[in-house]
DRENBABA-160214 format. One line per field, with one value per residue (C-alpha): residue number from 1; residue in three letters; x negated, y negated, z negated. Coordinates in Angstrom, 1 decimal, always signed. Layout:
BEGIN
pos = [NUM/...]
code = [Ala/...]
u = [X/...]
v = [Y/...]
w = [Z/...]
END
This chain:
BEGIN
pos = [1/2/3/4/5/6/7/8/9/10/11/12/13/14/15/16/17/18/19/20/21/22/23/24/25/26/27/28/29/30/31/32/33/34/35/36/37/38/39/40/41/42/43/44/45/46/47/48/49/50/51/52/53/54/55/56/57/58/59/60/61/62/63/64/65/66/67/68/69/70/71/72/73/74/75/76/77/78/79/80/81/82/83/84/85/86/87/88/89/90/91/92/93/94/95/96/97/98/99/100/101/102/103/104/105/106/107/108/109/110/111/112/113/114/115/116/117/118/119/120/121/122/123/124/125/126/127/128/129/130/131/132/133/134/135/136/137/138/139/140/141/142/143/144/145/146/147/148/149/150/151/152/153/154/155/156/157/158/159/160/161/162/163/164/165/166/167/168/169/170/171/172/173/174/175/176/177/178/179/180/181/182/183/184/185/186/187/188/189/190/191/192/193/194/195/196/197/198/199/200/201/202/203/204/205/206/207/208/209/210/211/212/213/214/215/216/217/218/219/220/221/222/223/224/225/226/227/228/229/230/231/232/233/234/235/236/237/238/239/240/241/242/243/244/245/246/247/248/249/250/251/252/253/254/255/256/257/258/259/260/261/262/263/264/265/266/267/268/269/270/271/272/273/274/275/276/277/278/279/280/281/282/283/284/285/286/287/288/289/290/291/292/293/294/295/296/297/298/299/300/301/302/303/304/305/306/307/308/309/310]
code = [Met/Phe/Cys/Thr/Lys/Cys/Gly/Asn/Glu/Leu/Glu/Asp/Asn/Val/Arg/Phe/Cys/Asp/Lys/Cys/Gly/Asn/Pro/Val/Ser/Thr/Glu/Glu/Val/Ser/Glu/Val/Ala/Ala/Glu/Pro/Asn/Ala/Ile/Asn/Asn/Val/Lys/Ser/Ala/Asp/Gly/Ala/Lys/Val/Ile/Leu/Asp/Met/Leu/Met/Lys/Asn/Lys/Lys/Leu/Met/Gly/Ile/Val/Leu/Gly/Ala/Val/Val/Val/Val/Leu/Met/Leu/Ile/Ile/Gly/Ile/Gly/Val/Leu/Ser/Gly/Gly/Lys/Asp/Gly/Glu/Gly/Gly/Ser/Leu/Leu/Ser/Val/Ser/Glu/Ser/Glu/Glu/Ser/Lys/Ala/Leu/Lys/Thr/Ala/Leu/Lys/Phe/Ser/Gly/Val/Gly/Asp/Val/Val/Thr/Tyr/Gly/Ala/Trp/Glu/Gly/Thr/Pro/Cys/Glu/Trp/Ile/Ile/Leu/Asn/Asn/Asp/Gly/Gly/Arg/Ala/Leu/Leu/Leu/Ser/Lys/Thr/Pro/Leu/Glu/Asn/Arg/Ala/Trp/Asp/Ser/Lys/Gly/Asp/Pro/Val/Ser/Trp/Glu/Asp/Ser/Glu/Ile/Arg/Ala/Tyr/Leu/Asn/Glu/Glu/Met/Ile/Asp/Lys/Leu/Phe/Thr/Glu/Gly/Glu/Lys/Gln/Ala/Leu/Cys/Glu/Ala/Glu/Ile/His/Asn/Pro/Ser/Gly/Glu/Asp/Phe/Tyr/Ala/Glu/Phe/Thr/Asn/Thr/Gln/Tyr/Tyr/Asp/Ser/Asp/Gln/Pro/Leu/Ser/Thr/Ala/Asp/Thr/Lys/Asp/Arg/Leu/Phe/Leu/Leu/Ser/Trp/Lys/Glu/Ala/Ile/Glu/Tyr/Cys/Gly/Pro/Val/Ser/Asn/Trp/Glu/Gln/Ser/Gly/Val/Val/His/Ala/Gln/Leu/Gly/Ser/Ile/Val/Ala/Leu/Gly/Asp/Phe/Cys/Pro/Ile/Asn/Lys/Trp/Trp/Leu/Arg/Ser/Pro/Asp/Ala/Ile/Asn/Met/Ala/Leu/Ser/Val/Asp/Asn/Met/Phe/Gly/Asn/Asp/Val/Cys/Thr/Thr/Gln/Ile/Gln/Ser/Gln/Ile/Gly/Val/Arg/Pro/Ala/Phe/Tyr/Val/Glu/Tyr]
u = [+45.5/+46.5/+49.6/+51.2/+52.4/+49.3/+46.5/+45.7/+43.9/+46.1/+45.5/+47.0/+50.6/+51.6/+55.2/+54.6/+51.7/+50.2/+49.3/+52.5/+55.1/+55.9/+57.5/+55.1/+56.0/+53.8/+55.2/+54.3/+50.8/+48.0/+44.3/+42.5/+40.6/+43.9/+45.7/+43.4/+46.3/+46.8/+45.3/+47.9/+50.7/+49.7/+52.5/+51.0/+50.9/+47.2/+46.4/+42.7/+42.0/+43.8/+41.7/+38.5/+39.6/+40.3/+36.8/+35.1/+36.9/+36.5/+32.8/+33.5/+35.7/+33.1/+30.4/+32.5/+33.1/+29.5/+28.4/+30.7/+29.4/+25.8/+26.6/+28.3/+25.3/+22.9/+24.9/+24.9/+21.1/+20.5/+22.6/+20.6/+17.2/+18.3/+19.5/+16.2/+13.6/+10.5/+6.9/+7.6/+10.5/+13.1/+16.8/+18.9/+22.1/+23.3/+21.7/+22.2/+23.5/+21.1/+21.3/+22.4/+19.0/+17.1/+19.5/+19.1/+15.2/+15.2/+17.6/+15.3/+12.3/+13.9/+14.1/+10.7/+7.2/+3.6/+2.8/+6.5/+7.4/+10.2/+11.5/+12.0/+12.0/+10.9/+7.8/+8.4/+11.8/+10.6/+11.5/+8.5/+7.3/+5.6/+3.6/+4.2/+0.8/+2.0/+5.4/+5.5/+7.7/+10.1/+7.3/+6.2/+3.2/+3.9/+1.4/+2.2/+1.7/-0.4/-2.0/+0.6/-1.7/-5.4/-6.3/-9.4/-9.8/-10.8/-11.5/-13.9/-16.5/-17.7/-17.7/-14.2/-12.3/-9.1/-7.3/-8.3/-8.4/-6.5/-5.2/-3.6/-1.8/-0.7/+0.7/+2.8/+3.9/+4.3/+4.1/+6.6/+9.2/+8.4/+8.8/+11.8/+15.2/+16.1/+18.0/+15.1/+12.7/+14.6/+13.0/+9.4/+7.9/+5.7/+3.1/+0.0/-2.9/-6.4/-9.2/-12.5/-15.4/-17.5/-20.4/-18.7/-18.3/-22.0/-23.0/-20.7/-21.7/-25.4/-26.4/-28.1/-27.2/-26.7/-27.3/-28.2/-25.8/-26.2/-22.5/-20.4/-16.8/-13.9/-12.2/-9.2/-6.0/-3.3/+0.5/+1.4/+4.4/+2.4/-1.3/-4.1/-5.4/-8.6/-11.5/-10.6/-7.0/-8.2/-10.4/-7.9/-5.1/-7.2/-10.3/-13.9/-15.3/-18.8/-20.8/-23.8/-25.9/-26.9/-29.2/-28.7/-24.9/-23.1/-20.2/-17.7/-15.8/-12.2/-10.2/-6.5/-6.6/-2.8/-2.4/-4.9/-5.4/-3.7/-1.9/-3.8/-4.2/-6.6/-9.9/-10.6/-8.4/-9.0/-9.2/-8.8/-12.3/-14.8/-18.5/-20.6/-22.2/-19.2/-18.2/-15.2/-14.7/-12.7/-11.8/-13.2/-11.0/-13.2/-15.7/-13.6/-12.0/-15.3/-15.1/-17.7/-18.3/-17.0/-17.6/-14.6/-14.1/-13.7/-10.3/-9.3/-6.2/-3.9/-2.0/+0.2/+1.2/+3.8/+5.2/+8.9/+10.3/+13.6]
v = [+43.5/+40.2/+38.8/+36.3/+34.1/+33.8/+35.3/+38.0/+41.0/+44.1/+47.8/+49.9/+51.1/+48.7/+47.3/+44.2/+41.8/+42.5/+38.7/+36.9/+39.7/+38.9/+41.9/+43.4/+45.2/+46.3/+43.6/+40.8/+42.0/+41.7/+41.9/+38.6/+40.2/+41.3/+38.0/+35.0/+32.6/+34.3/+31.3/+29.0/+31.2/+30.7/+28.8/+28.0/+24.6/+25.3/+26.1/+25.0/+27.4/+30.2/+29.7/+29.6/+32.8/+34.5/+33.4/+34.7/+38.1/+38.5/+38.4/+38.7/+35.6/+33.7/+34.6/+33.3/+30.0/+29.5/+30.3/+27.7/+25.1/+25.8/+25.4/+22.1/+20.8/+21.9/+20.0/+16.9/+17.1/+17.7/+14.6/+12.5/+13.6/+13.0/+9.5/+8.7/+6.0/+6.4/+6.7/+9.3/+7.7/+10.3/+10.0/+9.6/+11.3/+7.8/+6.0/+2.2/+0.8/-1.4/-5.1/-7.8/-9.5/-6.4/-5.8/-9.4/-9.2/-5.9/-7.3/-10.4/-8.2/-6.3/-9.5/-10.9/-10.5/-10.8/-14.4/-15.2/-16.5/-15.3/-16.6/-14.2/-14.5/-17.7/-18.9/-21.4/-22.3/-22.8/-20.3/-18.3/-18.0/-14.8/-14.4/-11.1/-9.6/-6.4/-5.2/-1.8/+1.3/+0.0/-0.9/-4.5/-6.0/-9.4/-11.8/-15.0/-18.0/-19.7/-18.7/-18.9/-19.5/-19.4/-16.3/-14.2/-10.9/-9.4/-11.6/-9.1/-9.6/-6.0/-4.1/-2.6/-0.9/-2.2/+0.7/-0.5/-4.2/-6.8/-8.4/-5.2/-4.8/-8.4/-8.2/-5.1/-5.8/-9.6/-11.4/-9.1/-10.2/-13.8/-13.6/-11.4/-10.6/-6.9/-6.9/-8.4/-5.9/-3.1/-4.1/-3.6/-0.2/+1.6/+2.1/+4.2/+1.8/+2.6/+0.9/+0.4/-0.9/-3.9/-1.6/-0.5/-4.1/-4.9/-1.6/-2.3/-5.9/-5.8/-2.1/-2.4/-1.9/-5.3/-4.0/-0.8/+0.9/+4.1/+4.0/+3.2/+2.1/+4.4/+3.9/+6.2/+5.4/+3.7/+3.3/-0.4/-2.6/-5.8/-5.9/-8.0/-7.4/-5.4/-6.7/-4.1/-5.3/-8.9/-8.1/-5.7/-8.2/-11.4/-10.2/-11.2/-14.1/-13.7/-12.5/-14.2/-14.3/-17.3/-17.1/-13.3/-13.5/-11.8/-13.6/-12.5/-15.3/-14.4/-15.7/-16.6/-19.3/-19.7/-16.1/-16.2/-19.7/-22.6/-25.0/-23.4/-25.8/-23.5/-23.0/-19.4/-16.4/-12.9/-9.6/-6.3/-5.0/-5.1/-4.3/-2.8/-6.0/-7.8/-9.4/-9.0/-10.0/-13.1/-15.4/-19.0/-21.3/-24.4/-23.2/-21.3/-18.2/-16.6/-13.2/-13.4/-12.5/-14.2/-13.4/-11.6/-14.0/-16.9/-18.6/-18.6/-18.1/-15.1/-14.2/-11.1/-8.8/-6.0/-3.5/-3.3/-0.2/-0.6]
w = [-29.8/-31.3/-32.9/-30.6/-33.5/-35.7/-33.6/-36.2/-34.7/-35.0/-35.1/-32.3/-32.7/-35.6/-35.6/-37.7/-38.2/-41.6/-41.9/-41.0/-40.7/-37.0/-35.2/-32.7/-29.5/-26.6/-24.4/-26.9/-27.8/-25.3/-25.1/-24.4/-21.6/-20.0/-20.5/-20.4/-21.4/-24.8/-26.6/-25.0/-26.3/-29.9/-31.6/-35.0/-36.7/-37.4/-33.7/-33.9/-36.8/-35.0/-31.8/-33.9/-35.6/-32.3/-31.0/-34.1/-33.8/-30.1/-29.1/-25.4/-25.4/-27.5/-25.0/-22.1/-23.9/-24.9/-21.4/-20.0/-22.4/-21.4/-17.7/-18.3/-20.3/-17.6/-15.0/-17.1/-17.6/-13.9/-12.9/-15.5/-14.0/-10.4/-11.3/-13.1/-12.1/-10.0/-11.0/-13.6/-15.3/-16.0/-16.1/-19.2/-20.4/-21.3/-18.4/-18.2/-14.9/-13.1/-14.0/-11.5/-11.9/-10.9/-7.9/-6.7/-6.8/-4.8/-2.3/-1.8/-1.4/+1.4/+3.5/+2.4/+3.6/+2.4/+1.3/+0.6/-2.9/-5.0/-8.3/-11.2/-15.0/-16.7/-18.6/-21.4/-20.0/-16.4/-13.6/-12.7/-9.1/-7.7/-4.5/-2.6/-2.0/-0.5/+0.6/+2.4/+2.3/-0.4/-2.8/-3.4/-5.4/-6.9/-8.5/-10.5/-8.2/-10.8/-14.1/-16.9/-19.8/-21.0/-23.0/-23.9/-22.2/-25.6/-28.6/-30.3/-27.7/-27.5/-24.2/-23.8/-21.0/-19.5/-21.2/-24.7/-24.0/-26.0/-22.8/-21.5/-24.8/-24.8/-21.3/-21.9/-25.5/-25.7/-22.4/-20.8/-23.4/-23.0/-19.2/-18.7/-20.2/-20.8/-17.5/-15.6/-17.0/-15.2/-11.9/-13.1/-12.4/-14.9/-12.2/-12.3/-12.1/-10.9/-12.7/-10.8/-12.9/-12.6/-11.8/-8.7/-7.6/-7.9/-6.2/-3.3/-2.7/-3.5/-3.0/-6.3/-10.0/-11.6/-15.1/-16.9/-19.2/-21.3/-22.1/-19.1/-19.8/-19.1/-15.8/-16.6/-14.8/-16.9/-16.7/-16.9/-16.1/-16.2/-15.3/-13.9/-10.4/-10.0/-8.0/-5.3/-5.1/-4.9/-2.0/-0.3/-0.2/+0.4/+2.2/+1.4/+3.4/+2.2/-0.8/-2.4/-5.5/-7.6/-10.7/-10.8/-10.7/-7.9/-6.2/-3.5/-1.9/-1.1/+1.8/+1.9/-0.7/-0.6/-1.7/-4.5/-5.8/-4.2/-6.6/-9.4/-12.4/-14.2/-12.4/-13.5/-14.0/-15.1/-13.1/-15.0/-14.1/-17.0/-17.1/-19.9/-21.2/-22.7/-19.4/-17.1/-13.5/-12.8/-9.9/-9.9/-7.9/-8.3/-5.7/-3.2/-4.9/-6.0/-7.7/-10.5/-14.1/-17.2/-20.9/-22.2/-25.2/-22.8/-22.7/-19.0/-16.9/-17.0/-13.8/-14.4/-11.6/-11.3/-8.9/-7.8/-6.0/-4.0]
END
């Protein structure tokens, strides 16, 4: 039993509270389990302390309160996960509402098709244009309409995988900040990227091994928001017209110049597919969109790409 004035726990059959002296009668004293509103009847100036004392003294009531808190927290976490992003992005208890820029791009993509151009972000103060290479099932792949700058694939010159390359780090740590505001970044998925090697390219187009390597480079999948096209993506979305070899260098000539090189002020631009002899695949626009090899220290064009899900 508890005192209705101060909440002190009382022994059975007492007539006065031994803490505050309040008269006690069987009508005024109640078990918490029998009268759930007992806490509301406490009329003490220090009500919060009285409630805490009652919880500490009544283990059953404390268990009920703690259980209710756990249930509420689980519901909040569940809502946060359900409202999370795609491609492995989880929800947040303090999730940020989607920006107007991100919403506008996704709306535009719903009414656009392959080959269309959308404007998003800005490069050095100029609005940036993106060609839609694929748009299917609520997922679109966009490639910058032209190279944005000249840059080495990796300045060290040693054979290196896409995963460990300088250009990958630059795209996702620096270029993304130069191109997009925080609100615009919300549209970019952290997509799982497959990374076919240059060896696969030579094997597929010549049925031979272009070079020998005792230490093939890693082709592990990566998660990227900005990336370069692979040779497979370039061919998948633009289609090979022919393949040929000159002075031991394999070329694959791509179709659809508008999609992969028209209005291109820089004649060469990187793909993300390296080989094991300090080279990486690139596209040469000077002679008809040829996929060929370029030394990774060379300063040639960078055309970033990204996925949007809507």
